[in-house]
C-alpha positions, 0 to 999 in steps of 0.5 A: 714259657718263662722260668726263673733261672736266678738273679743278676749278680750285679743289679739283682734283676731276675733272669729268666729262661724264655722258651728255652733261651737264657735271657742273660749271660753266664760269665766265663768262669761259669759261676756268675749270672749277669743281665745283658746290660750289666754284662756289657758294662762289665766288658766295657770297663774291662776293655777300657782298663787294657 
């Protein structure tokens, strides 16, 4: 079963719940939804600034 949950806040890609598992990441603030690729890029950019 596949259900649309929302869209990536970075690239706009649709994010689905697949068989009960979210196919994306909810940010630490619990307000923003990201696809896996955009979340990884965001984390890499954050760690390179430190």
